[in-house]
N, C-alpha and C positions, 0 to 999 in steps of 0.2 A: 599454232596456225591451222586454220581450217581450209582445206583445199581438195577439190574434186579430182579424181583420177579415173582413167578408163577401168571398167570392171574387168576382172580376170577370174578365170575358173579356179585358179590356184587358191583363191581365198575361200572357196566353197568346200569346207572340210568335209570329207566323207564320214559322217557319224552314222554307224550302222547299229540298229537294234534288233536282236534276235531273242525271241521268247518262246517257251514251250513248257509242257509238263516234264517231269523228271524222266530221263532215259530216252529222250528223243534225239540227242546228238548235238545239243547247242555248243558244247565245248569243242568237240571235234570239228564241227562245221566252221566255227570261228577261227580255229587254228589253221584250217586249210585256206580260208579266205585271207587270213593275215599273211600266211606264207606266200601265197600267190602275189599279194600286193607288195610285200617287202622284198621278194626275190630270194634266191637260194642262200645268199650271204647276208640278208637283212636281219636285223635284230628285233625279235618279238618278245614282248613281256606280258605277263598276266598278273593282275591283282586277283589273288585266289582266296575265296572265302568259303569254299565248299569242303572244308576239313580234309584237304589233300586230294580230293577227286579230280581237281583240275590238273594234277600232275600225272594222270594216268597215261598220257601220251608222250611222256618225257624221253623215252628211250629212242634215240635215232636209229638203232638197229631194228627195232620192232616197228617203228613208224617213220621210215625214211622220207615219206612224203611231207612230214612236218619238220623233221630235221632239228629238233631240239628248240628250247625256248627258255627264257628267264621267268622266274616267278617271285612274287612278293606276297607271302601269306598274311592274311588278316584273320585274327582269332579274338574272340571275346568282345572286342570293341568295334562296332560297326557304325560308329557315329559319322556324320558328314565330315567332321574335321579329320577323322582317321582316313577316310577315303581321299580327302584333299591332300594330306601329307603323302599318301601312297602315290598319287598322281604326280606330285612334285618329285618324288624319288624316280618315277618313270621318266620324267623329263631330264633329270640329271644323268640317267642311264643312256640317254640319247637313243631311245627306241625308234624304230621305223613303224611299228604297229603296237598298239596297246589293246589288250583284252581285259575287260572288267567282268569277272565271273565269280560271284554274281552281283549285279547291281541291286537285286531285290533285298539283300541284307541291309543295305543303307536305309531302306524304308521300314522293314519289319523285323530286322535282326536286333540282337542285344545292343542297346545304346543307340539304335537307329531312330528315325523320325517318329514313328509310332510310340516307341518307348519314351522318348523325350516328352512327347505330349502327355502320355500317361503319368509321367513323373510330375509334370506341372500340375495336372489335375489333382494328384495325390497331395500336393502342397497347398491346395486350396484355390488355385487359379481357375477362373471361369470364363466362358465365352471365347472371344477372339484371343485372349491372353494364353489360352491353352496351346494354341497352334502358332501364334505369332513368332516366337523364338525358334521353334523347330523348323518351320518353313523358311525362315530367313537363313538359317544355317544350311538347310538343304540347297537353297539356291546359290548361296555364296560359296560354300565349301565343296559342293559336289557338282551341281549343274554348270555353273560358270567355269569351274575348273576343267571339266572335260570338254566343254564347248570351246574354250579359248586356249587350250593347250597347243603347244608347238608340234606335238606328235602328229605325223601325217595322217594316220588312220586310228580311229578309236572304235572298238566294237563293244557294245554293252550286251551281255547275256543276262536274261531275266527269267526267273521262274514265272509260271503262268497258271491260271485257274479259270474254270467256267463259273462266272458269278451267277447268283440267283436273281431272277427278275420276276416282277409281279405281273400276272396276266389275268384275264377274265375267261372263265369257262363258258360253255354254250348257254348256261343259265344266267350268266352275268355275275357269277360269284367270283371274287378275287381269290387267287391262289398263287403260290410261289413255285416256279419251275426253274430248272437249270437252263441258263442261256446257251445258245448254240455258238456264241462268239467267245473266243479265248482272249482273256485280258492279262497283260503282264502285271506282276506284282511290283508296283512302284507307284509314284505319284501319277495322278490322272493325266497330267500334261507332259509326261516324260516323252511320249512318242512324237509330240509336236516338234521337238528339237532334233529328231533323227532325220538324216538325209534319206536313208532307206530303212524300212523296217518290215518285219514279217515274222510269222510263226513257223515252227518246224513240227512236222507230224511224226508219228511213230515209225514211219518208213524213212525218216531222216530227210524228207523232202521239204524244201522251202516254199512258203506261200506268202507272196508279197502283199502287204497291206498299204504300203506307201512307197512312192519313188518320186523324189522332188524333180529330178532331171529326166526328161523323156528319153534321152539317149541311153540311160541306164536300164530302162525297162526290159530290153532284150538280154541284158547282162544278168539281172536278177530275175530269172524266169520262175514263175509259179509252177509248182509241180515237179521241179528239178532240184537235186541236191546242190548245195554250195560246194565248189571245188577250188583248186588252185587257179584254174583258168578264170573263174569268176573274179578272183583277186587281181589277176594280171590285167584283165579287161578293165577293172575299176582303176588300176594304176595308170593304164594308158589314157583313160578318160581324164583322170586327175591331172595328168601332164599337159592336157590341152587338146588331145585328139578328139575331134567332134564325132558324132554318130548320127546317122540318118537311116532311113529305110534301105533295105538291101537293094531294092530295085533302082535306087538312085546311084548306087555305087558299083554293083556287080553287073556284068553283062548277062543277058538271058541265054545261057549256054550250058550244056552239060558235057563239055569236051572231056575226054578221058586221056590220061597219059599214054603215049605209045612207046614207052620205054621198054616194053617187053617184060622180061624177068626182072629187070632192074626197076621195080616199082618204087613209088614215092616213099613207102615205109622203109625201104632199104637205103634211101639216099642219105648222103652225109651233109650236115649243115655247111653252108658256104663259109670259107675262111676269110673271104674278102667281101666288102660291100658290093651289091649288085649295081652295075652301071645303069643309070636311069634310062628307061626305054629299051633296054637290051632284051633279047628274046630268051635269055636263060631263065628257067623257072626255079623258084625256090621250092623246097620240099614241103608242100602244104598239107600233106596227109600223114604227118607224123602222129604218133600216139600222144595226143595233147594232154593226157593225164600224167604223162611222164615228164622228163626234164628236157625233151627235145625242143620245146618252144623256146627255152632260154638260149639254145644253140644258134637260132637264126633270127630271133626277134630284133636284135640290134642291127643286123644287116638289113632287114626289111625296113626298119625306121630310117636308116641312113639312105637307103635307095629312094624312099618316098621323099625324104627331105631334099635329096639332090635334084629332084624334078623341078625345073624352073618354068615350065609351061604346062598348060592343061593337056596339050597333046602328048607330052612326055609322060605325064601322069596316067593318061588313058592307056598309053602303050604298056606301061608297067602293070596297070590293072589287068589289061587283056591277057598279057603274057603269063601272069603269075596267080591270078585269083580264080580263073575259070575252073580248075580242078577242085578247088575247095567247095564249090557250089554243090558238088555231088555228095559231100560228107558233112554238110553243115548241121544236119539234124543230130548226128552223133557227137560232133565237136563244136557245139554252138558257141561256147564261150570264147574259144580261140578264134572262131570265124568272126564273131562280133568285135573282138579286139583288133584283128587285122583290118577289118572294114573301118573301124574308128580311126585308126592311124591314117589310113588313106583319105578318109573324108576330112580329117583335120587339115591335111595339106591342101585339099581342094578348097576348103574355106579360106585358108591363108592366101592362096593364089587369087581367089575371087576378090578378097579384100584389097590385095595389092593392085588388082586391075581397076577396081573402083577408085582407089586412092590416086 
């Protein structure tokens, strides 16, 4: 039966593509992003093709910010079918986030798409027959599998290179030079399917090249490293929290806490949800790179959800978000996540008023 339904953001799966040259931090960035998205107790899994290098961050004592993860190694056979079977195993493991590191092997590795095409050519196939089978397998066993998986977040890590391009010199003579644009090593259309994609430089900073949702543009900031907070903000967005410009959400104020020596950094996360519209302030200047965000995020979400009128929501905003405005540059991802949660409730109340 064919039937239309209201569009929901939960159907917009966050497919993230990260690509870079070797040594720029794709794996570590992907793990931080996945941990932030999945939460401290979430299950992260990695399809690992880099001869064990993907397990370099496995020790929770050495890398507590990552907190451990599962791995499924692929060796020798990097065919689309092998990747498809690995994704099926990831689904059976009920992962909260899946990292494919690296997706480039499916294209250029042993048994990958290029190898399949070369094998067809060696057997005497010509023209479209050389690529027909390999491309069909690529789309069916790899592309469709990670696009349609039930896993909430999929991150593709890809190797990258600067391709050569043909140009004309001042005399009009053609010559080949290295392009200034970094391209992932995969099919030409792989990035079309990504929800967000970008490359990582040697300083481990992310450079966004596509963002489908405008609300995620301030989350995936160019020139900034990917962190756990990036993942948490992405998770908040995926749950339905809307995002808009800060001027529409935050008051134009730079109020400081007058708590004296008991500054926000020393505050304890609230043990009970904040009553909507109350004057009690949440500790908004925690070290957002640590675990403090987890301590009061749920209470903030409950307080926002408890607001039944725009007046209550505005009071909650005024009471609790003004101090964050002074530290938004340092803690931008947490700032954007908090604003997204607030704006999401605003949109809900506006919709209810129209309805």
